[in-house]
C-alpha positions, 0 to 999 in steps of 0.5 A, a space after each residue: 268688656 260691658 257688663 249689663 248687669 251684676 246680681 248681688 244676692 244677699 248684700 244690702 247695699 244702698 244706691 251710693 254703695 252700689 255705685 262704689 262697688 261698681 266703680 271698684 269691680 270695673 278697675 280691679 277687673 280691668 287690672 286683672 285683665 291688663 296684668 294676666 292676659 285675656 281669660 279663654 272666655 273672652 279671648 274666643 270673642 263674643 257675648 257671654 250670657 252669664 259668668 259662673 263666678 265662684 262665691 266670695 266671702 265678705 264678713 260683716 259689714 265690708 267696705 264696698 271698695 272690698 266688695 268691688 275688688 272681691 267680686 272682680 276677682 271672682 269674675 275673673 276666675 269664672 271667666 278663666 274657668 
């Protein structure tokens, strides 16, 4: 799986935090895919122009690793839609 671009509206992340979010998201999404099988959207193959991922709630000043995990879970739910 390749994620070309991830748009995060409403988060004030520095470059360093953004890299931590990206890495945490990749780890969690890999874990979810390995544990739960292939979501319907991926089983068909091909590219997805976008994934309608449900909104997430993070609270005030969440750690970048938590942000990444929550994004991955939301994307995974969107893929299974």
